[in-house]
VOPAGU-2260 file (C-alpha; in pm, 1 decimal, decimal comma):
REM VOPAGU-2260
SITE   aa  ch    i         X         Y         Z
SITE  MET   A    0   10043,0   12711,1   11339,8
SITE  LYS   A    1   10064,4   12385,0   11529,2
SITE  LEU   A    2   10347,2   12155,9   11435,2
SITE  VAL   A    3   10118,8   11848,8   11445,7
SITE  ASP   A    4    9750,9   11845,3   11355,1
SITE  VAL   A    5    9603,8   11561,8   11561,9
SITE  THR   A    6    9281,8   11578,6   11356,7
SITE  LEU   A    7    9488,8   11462,3   11055,5
SITE  ASN   A    8    9311,7   11739,3   10862,9
SITE  ILE   A    9    8998,6   11523,7   10852,3
SITE  HIS   A   10    8671,8   11718,1   10830,3
SITE  PRO   A   11    8479,5   11736,1   11162,6
SITE  GLN   A   12    8170,6   11567,4   11013,3
SITE  ALA   A   13    8382,1   11263,6   10922,8
SITE  TRP   A   14    8512,7   11252,2   11280,7
SITE  ALA   A   15    8155,1   11277,5   11413,2
SITE  VAL   A   16    8048,5   10976,9   11204,4
SITE  ALA   A   17    8357,2   10787,2   11323,9
SITE  HIS   A   18    8274,5   10861,7   11687,9
SITE  ILE   A   19    7925,1   10722,6   11642,7
SITE  LEU   A   20    8058,9   10414,2   11466,0
SITE  SER   A   21    8311,5   10358,4   11745,4
SITE  GLY   A   22    8016,6   10271,9   11970,3
SITE  PHE   A   23    7925,4    9974,1   11753,3
SITE  SER   A   24    8090,0    9634,7   11765,0
SITE  LEU   A   25    8046,8    9312,0   11574,8
SITE  ASP   A   26    7963,5    8976,0   11722,6
SITE  GLU   A   27    8203,6    8748,3   11533,3
SITE  LYS   A   28    8063,3    8412,1   11645,7
SITE  ASP   A   29    8093,4    8228,2   11314,7
SITE  TYR   A   30    8311,4    8457,1   11107,0
SITE  GLN   A   31    8655,8    8602,9   11130,3
SITE  VAL   A   32    8581,9    8967,0   11067,5
SITE  TYR   A   33    8834,5    9248,8   11101,0
SITE  ALA   A   34    8791,7    9623,8   11069,2
SITE  ASN   A   35    9045,8    9903,7   11024,8
SITE  THR   A   36    8994,5   10278,5   10992,8
SITE  HIS   A   37    9230,4   10517,9   10814,8
SITE  ALA   A   38    9249,2   10871,8   10683,1
SITE  TRP   A   39    9136,0   10927,2   10322,6
SITE  TYR   A   40    9230,3   11225,9   10110,3
SITE  ASN   A   41    9096,5   11320,3    9770,5
SITE  GLY   A   42    9130,4   11691,8    9712,5
SITE  ARG   A   43    8875,7   11868,2    9931,2
SITE  GLU   A   44    8738,9   11534,7   10049,9
SITE  ARG   A   45    8930,6   11496,9   10375,5
SITE  ALA   A   46    8760,7   11183,1   10489,8
SITE  MET   A   47    8796,1   10844,0   10653,7
SITE  VAL   A   48    8791,0   10491,2   10517,3
SITE  LEU   A   49    8673,3   10180,2   10697,9
SITE  THR   A   50    8798,4    9849,5   10560,0
SITE  VAL   A   51    8610,8    9542,1   10676,4
SITE  THR   A   52    8761,4    9206,0   10587,5
SITE  ARG   A   53    8614,9    8863,2   10623,8
SITE  ARG   A   54    8791,2    8530,6   10599,4
SITE  ILE   A   55    8564,9    8331,4   10369,5
SITE  PRO   A   56    8640,7    8090,1   10087,6
SITE  LYS   A   57    8430,1    8262,2    9818,1
SITE  GLY   A   58    8328,5    8614,7    9729,5
SITE  PRO   A   59    8482,2    8953,4    9800,9
SITE  LYS   A   60    8719,9    8956,8   10094,3
SITE  ALA   A   61    8711,2    9329,2   10171,3
SITE  LEU   A   62    8453,6    9605,4   10190,4
SITE  HIS   A   63    8585,3    9961,2   10175,6
SITE  ILE   A   64    8361,5   10243,4   10295,8
SITE  VAL   A   65    8473,2   10605,1   10259,6
SITE  TRP   A   66    8285,4   10890,1   10426,2
SITE  GLY   A   67    8340,6   11261,9   10466,4
SITE  GLU   A   68    8223,5   11603,0   10355,3
SITE  GLY   A   69    8151,1   11621,6    9985,1
SITE  ARG   A   70    8371,3   11830,8    9762,9
SITE  ASN   A   71    8078,0   12011,2    9598,5
SITE  HIS   A   72    7845,5   12035,7    9899,8
SITE  ASP   A   73    7856,7   12059,2   10276,9
SITE  GLY   A   74    7679,0   11728,8   10329,3
SITE  ILE   A   75    7827,0   11389,1   10403,6
SITE  PHE   A   76    7904,3   11139,1   10128,9
SITE  VAL   A   77    7947,7   10763,4   10161,7
SITE  ASP   A   78    8124,7   10564,9    9889,8
SITE  THR   A   79    8161,6   10188,5    9901,9
SITE  TRP   A   80    8320,5    9908,6    9701,8
SITE  THR   A   81    8435,5    9551,8    9750,5
SITE  ALA   A   82    8768,9    9396,8    9664,4
SITE  ALA   A   83    8906,1    9046,4    9621,8
SITE  SER   A   84    9184,2    9122,5    9871,8
SITE  ASP   A   85    9215,8    9353,6   10167,9
SITE  GLY   A   86    9572,2    9446,2   10065,9
SITE  LEU   A   87    9860,6    9525,2   10292,5
SITE  ASN   A   88    9806,4    9901,4   10307,1
SITE  PRO   A   89    9497,2   10118,0   10352,3
SITE  PRO   A   90    9316,3   10185,5   10025,1
SITE  SER   A   91    9388,3   10512,2    9848,4
SITE  ILE   A   92    9230,7   10702,0    9562,6
SITE  ALA   A   93    9431,5   10473,6    9329,7
SITE  ASP   A   94    9222,0   10178,5    9455,1
SITE  TRP   A   95    8889,8   10361,0    9431,4
SITE  PRO   A   96    8678,4   10246,0    9134,5
SITE  GLU   A   97    8456,7   10483,9    8939,6
SITE  SER   A   98    8160,9   10263,3    9037,5
SITE  ALA   A   99    8205,2   10377,3    9398,3
SITE  TYR   A  100    8139,2   10736,8    9291,0
SITE  ARG   A  101    7840,0   10638,5    9079,4
SITE  GLY   A  102    7693,8   10457,7    9383,0
SITE  ARG   A  103    7767,8   10748,5    9619,8
SITE  LYS   A  104    7506,3   10811,0    9886,5
SITE  CYS   A  105    7476,1   11164,1   10024,0
SITE  PHE   A  106    7333,1   11294,2   10350,3
SITE  GLY   A  107    7259,7   11654,5   10440,7
SITE  TRP   A  108    7488,5   11868,8   10652,4
SITE  GLY   A  109    7494,0   11744,0   11010,8
SITE  LYS   A  110    7316,4   11415,4   10932,9
SITE  VAL   A  111    7601,1   11219,1   11095,6
SITE  GLY   A  112    7364,0   10973,3   11266,4
SITE  GLU   A  113    7198,2   10884,2   10935,6
SITE  ALA   A  114    7537,7   10836,8   10769,7
SITE  ALA   A  115    7661,7   10619,0   11057,8
SITE  THR   A  116    7348,5   10403,3   11045,0
SITE  HIS   A  117    7392,5   10357,9   10669,6
SITE  ILE   A  118    7754,6   10252,3   10719,4
SITE  GLN   A  119    7657,2   10011,9   10997,6
SITE  GLU   A  120    7397,3    9854,2   10767,9
SITE  LEU   A  121    7656,5    9816,0   10488,5
SITE  VAL   A  122    7890,5    9636,5   10729,0
SITE  GLU   A  123    7611,1    9417,1   10860,0
SITE  GLU   A  124    7508,1    9320,4   10507,1
SITE  PHE   A  125    7867,3    9243,4   10404,4
SITE  THR   A  126    7955,7    9039,1   10710,2
SITE  CYS   A  127    7616,1    8879,9   10771,2
SITE  VAL   A  128    7693,2    8943,0   11137,3
SITE  ILE   A  129    7452,2    9141,5   11352,8
SITE  PRO   A  130    7625,7    9412,9   11554,4
SITE  GLU   A  131    7604,9    9352,1   11929,5
SITE  SER   A  132    7445,3    9694,2   11982,5
SITE  ARG   A  133    7154,1    9597,3   11752,4
SITE  ALA   A  134    7123,2    9243,4   11890,0
SITE  GLU   A  135    7079,2    9383,1   12242,1
SITE  LYS   A  136    6806,6    9622,0   12126,0
SITE  SER   A  137    6610,5    9346,9   11950,3
SITE  ALA   A  138    6632,3    9103,8   12243,4
């Protein structure tokens, strides 16, 4: 057994989605937008969470997106919710509202590209900022 697991015991499908998302960036011309990624654990769901914050006077300040392999299937799940504050620490299961589960979107096993595109669209909608990778394609 290795002393340190550099995968953080995160499921490989979650890492695959994260690697795809790492190729995207946001053009923050008019907004102050920040993004942080952390490990997320909920029983068998060894996943990742992306927290996107925006500095705006009204509305939710943070969008939390959790993705990983589902506990009852081998596909990829994506949960999302907004919060009034981004908090000082990464969100945990204690911060996760039941509405996030009810709104869960699932993708089949290996559909990491579809899950990453869905997450990118959620971020774009929340920030109202077009990712540079998409802006270049549409130009």
